[in-house]
N, C-alpha and C positions, 0 to 999 in steps of 0.2 A: 694236412691231408684228412679228409673226412673218414670217420669210422663207419663205413657202409655195412660192415658185418653186424652192427648193433641194431639194424632196422627191426623194430618190434613186429612189423607186419610180415616179415619174411617167413616162409614155410619151406621145409625141405622135402625132396622127393623120397627120402628115406622115412620109414615109419618111425615116429617119435611119440612116446607116451606124453600125455599132457603134464604129468607131474615129474618128468625127468629133471635131473640136475644139469643135463647136457643138451639143451635145445640148440638149434643152429646159431642162435645168438651168442652162445658161449665160446665154442671152438678153443678149448684148452690145449696144452701141449704136454706130451709125455713120451716115455720110451717103453716099448714092449717087445716081448719075445713071441714070435709066431709059432704055430704048431710044426713048421718046417725048421725050427731052431734058428731063425733069422732074427737078429736084433735090429729094430728100426725105430726111427722117430715117428710119432704119429699124433693124431688128434682124435676126438671122439664126438659123435653125434648120436644121441639116444643110446642104444645098446650096440652100436657099431664102432669098432676101432678102424681108423683110416691110416693106411701106410703112406706116409708122406714121402718116403724114399721112392716108392713105386710111382706115386702121384707125380713127383718131379721128373723121374726118368721118362714117363710117358707124355710129358710135354704140357702138363696142366699149369705149370708155373711160367710158361713162356712169357718173355717180356719183363720178368722180374730178375734183377741181377743176383743170382745165387750160384755158389760153387756147385760143381756136379755132385759132390758127396755131402752136401750140407745136411741132408736128412738120413744119410746112410751111416750113422755113427751111434755110439752107445751112450751119448749124453747130448743134452741140448746146449752145451756151452758155446759151441761155435755159432749156432743160430742166435743165441742171446747176445753174443759179442757183436753181431752185425747192427744192433741198435734199433731204435723205435721205428724208423721209416720202414725197415725190412719187416719187422714184426707185423706192422699194420698192413703192408702190401700183401703179405702171405695170408694173414687172417681174412682180409677182404676177399682175396681170390678163392679161398676155400669156401667161404660163404656163397660166392657167386656160382661156383661149380655145383654145389649141392642144393642150390635154390630150386624150388619146384618148377620154375619157369625155364630152367636151363637143361637141355637134353643131351649135352655133349658127352657126359659120362653116363648119365642115366640110360641112354640107348646103346651103350657099348658094353655088352655083357662080358666080353673078353677082358676089358680093362677093369670092370667092376670086380671080377673074380680075383684079380691080382691086387687090387687096392683095398677092398673092403672086407673086414673080418667081423665075425660075431665076437662080442666081448668075452664070451665063455671060452673062446678058442685062443686067447692070448694070455700071456703072463706079464703083469705090469712090473717094471723094474724101476730102480732109483732114477729119476729123470735128469739129474745133474751130477756132475763131478764137483762135490762141495769143497771149495778151497778153504774157506774160513767160515766159522759159525760164531755169531755173537747173540747172546740172549739178553734182551732188555727186561726191565722190571717196571712196566709202564702203566699198570692198573692201580689207581689210587686205592680202590676198595680192597684189592688183594694185598697191597703193601701195608695198608692200615690193619687189616685182619691179622696178618702174620706178626706185625709189630705189636699189636695188643696181646697176642699169645705169649710173646717172649719178653716184652719190655713194659707192658702195661699201657693203659689207654692214654696217659699223658705223654708218653714217649713213643707212640706207635710209629710215626713217620720220622725218619732220620732228618737232621737239619738240611741236608742237601737235596732231598727228594723233590720238593716243589720248585727247585731252581734249575734242575737238569735231568734228562732221562738217564738213569743209571743202568749199568749192564755189567755182564762178565763175559769173558771169552770162553766158549765151550769147545767141545771135542767133535770135529767133523767126521772122524773115522767111524764113529758109532751111530751115525745117522742112518736109519734104515727105512725102507719103503713099507707102506701099509701091508699088513698080512704077515710080516716077519715076527716070529715068536720072540718073546723077551724072557730071558732067564733071570730069576731072582738073583741079585748080586750079593757078593760077600763084602765084608768090611769090618772095621772097628766100630763099636757102639759103646756108649756109657750108660749102663742100666740106671734107672731112677734110684737115687739114694746111695749109689756107689761112687767111689773115687778112682777106681781102676777100670780101664776099658776091657771089653771082652771081644773075641773074634767070632764071627759066624755070619750066616745069611741074614739079610735085612728082614725085619718083621713089619716094616712100615713102607711098603712099596706104594707109591702114589702116582696119580696122573697130574698133568698140567694142561688145561684146556687153553691152547694157544693157536696163533697163526704165525706164519713166517713169510717174509718176502725175499725174492731172489733178485740179485743185482746184475747189471752189466758192468764192464770196466768203466770207472767213473772219474778217477783222478790219479795224478802222479804222486809219488811219495813227496810229502812236504806241502801239497796243495790241499785245499778244503773245498767242500761242496756247499754252495749257498742253499739256504733252507727252501727258497722258492724255486730252485732248479732241481731239487733232489728227485722230483717225480720222473724226470727224464731218464733216470738211471735204474728205475725199478721195473723189472720185466713182468712180474706177476706174483701171486700168492698161493700158498698151500696151507692146509690144516696141519697142526703140529702138536704132538704130545711129547713134551719134554719130561719123560719118566723121572721120578725122584725117589730116592731111598731116604726117607725123612730121618730115620734114626742115625744112619751113617752121616747124613748132612749136618745134623744138629751137633754131633761131636767134633766134626772136622772144620766147620765153616769159619771159626775164629782162628786167626785173624785174616785169612786171605780169601774166604768165600767158598763156594761149592767146588767139589772135586770129584771124589769117587761116588758121592751121593747123586751125581748127575750124569757122569760121562759113560755109564754102562750102556745106555741106549736112548735114542730119541727117534720118534716115528713121524714120518710125513706122509701126506696123501700123495698118490702117484701123478695126478694131473695138476699142472700149474695153470691156474686161471689168470689170464692176463689182466693188467690194470685197465686196458681198453674195454674189456668185457664188463668190468666193474664200474666203469665211468657213470652209467645212469644211476648208480646207487650212492653217490657221494652225499655226505651230510655234514653237519657241524659237529666238531669235537666238543667235549665238556668245557665249560668256561674255566680257564686257568686262574687259580686264586692269586698268584703272584705273577706280575708281568715279567716274562723271562728276559734274559739279556738279549741285546739286539740280534745276535746271530741265530737266535731261536724264534724270533718273531716272524710269523707267517702272514702274508698278505691275504690269501684266500681263506675264507671262513669254513668252506666245505672241505676240510682237510682230512676227513675220515670217511668210512663206508658203513652202511647199514647192513652188516652181515650177521644173520642170526646163527647162533652156535648152540650145539647140544653135546652133552657127554652121556653115554649110555653104558651100563654094565650088563654084559651078557654072561649069565652063569652057565655052568656045564650042562644043566638040564634044558638050556635053550631059552630061559626067561630073559626078556629085555626089561631092564630097570632104568628109567630115566633118572639120572643123577643131577643134571644141571642144565639150565637154559640161560645162555648169556648172549652178549652181542659185542662185536668188534668195536662199535661206536662208543662203548664205555671207556676205552683207553684214554688216559689223561694226556699222554704224549703221542703225537702223530708219527707216522712213518717218516715224513720229511724232516721232522725235528730229530728223530733218532739218527737218520743218516747224516744230517748236518752236524750233530754233536759228535758222532762217530769219527768224522773227518776233520773236525776243527783244529786238531793238533797235527794234521798232515798225514794221518793214517790213510794208506791207499786201499781203495775198494776194488776188487777184481770180479771178473765175470764168474758167476756161479757161487758167489758168497751168499750166505743165508743169514738173515737177521730175524730172530725170534721176537715176538711181541712181549713175552712174559705172560704169566697166567692172567686170563681175562675174567675178572669177577665183576658182578653188578652189586647193587646196594642191598638186595634181598638174599636170604639164605639159599633159596632155590636157584640163584644165579651164580653162586660161588664156583670157581673153576678148579678146585682141588679137593681131595678128600680131607686134607689137613684142615681146610676151612669148613667143609660140609659136616664133618664130625667134631669140629672144634678140638683138634689135636687128639682125637680118639675118645673124648669125653661124652660124645653124643652119637652113639652108633646109628647107622641107617638100617632099617628093617626092609628086607627085600621081599619080592612076591612069594618066594618059597618059604618065608618065615625065618630064614637065616639072617644074621647080622653082619655088617661090615663097618670097621673103623678105617682099615686100609684094605688092600686087595689080597685075595687068596690065590694060590696056585690054581690054574684052571679058569680063572676069570678072564674075560676078554673085554677090553675097554674100546669103545667105538666113539669117535668124534665125527660129527656131521656139521655142515655149514652151508648156508645158501642166502641169496638175496632175492627178494620178490617185490614186484609192484603189480599194477593192474594188467600189465602187458606181458611180462616175462619173468621166469625164474632162472637164476644163474646159480648153480651149485658146485660144490667141490668134490662130491662123492663121499667116500668114507675113509677115515684114518683109523685103522684098527690094529690091535696087538694083543695076543694072548700071553698071559704070564705063565711060565713054566717053572718047575723046581730048579734050584741052582745046579749047575754042572758039578759033578763030584770032583773034588780037588785031588790031584795026584799025590 
């Protein structure tokens, strides 16, 4: 089925700024609360939120086999479970109705007043009920940088890293939507030069510049997903900040890996950008140094996407400080390889599962995706516009992630993924 929604020549009858992340060619999916306190599934064009529950009830999806309550829920899980054919039919229809040449909704003021909201009048909610969350470690530059800090240049990459995409299982309950404040976590740390740990709030709260993809139900327990079929089970992507408490993490991670240093919060952007919308921005992944085992060998070369990423620090005085400019295409292991590896042992993937990319770093310092790297474990502080320094984040700092794809015809963006760091909650 053709992706007609991607037509770069299409214009909307809604007013859309030229530099928007959400032209009519995007049509992402999310969940929002209206000013009437109604939760609905929706999409976005420019600065307008579109109530797809009302859109459906008023007949604009006629001819597409959808349940009556498909978009009148508090998560996208049921819609995602319907599969790629439904996703594409729905997205194409939305594009058609909001096309400048289509007057069916444009000329119906009563329907417009029910369906269309100003973005300032809605509150974005977590778009999915996250069942399971896995975080990969798929940036060679990031893994090398961290390895150099802790093991030295000669042992930077662990022996398995070039042979398979490595990951850990994260905590889905603490995944929050953009705009949710993040409290500085408590935990054990081992001060430098000491042999006995101390308890207190983390002094090294860090960001991780990541993306994540959302799956539909893909396989039964005991079955695996072939690497060249994995794309069929990926609904879309979000920006993802997997907050880290580096001092807590450093003390706890041997022998089983991250725990309290990671599971206190992870932030995602509210709009899920579909893989269909990103299709025009496919590109080649970095050349893999070692030919992987057959189950990880991909037929297509354009197995990744040219998504420009930024991390920005907003201080309490309102200054915006650019910390990093990276790109999704830097990842060594692709999403299809990640999903194939995840299931090769028979692990079943379910609708609403979220798979993180791991921190995305490039080859140059200004493209590093964490403060751990940008300040080289705190040894090289960053000087901000107001003259203050940062090695890691202070209370009151807001971290903003942004991402978009652009070509000569269109820009497809993700909006913002932001979180403000607040002091720790007082212990009882």
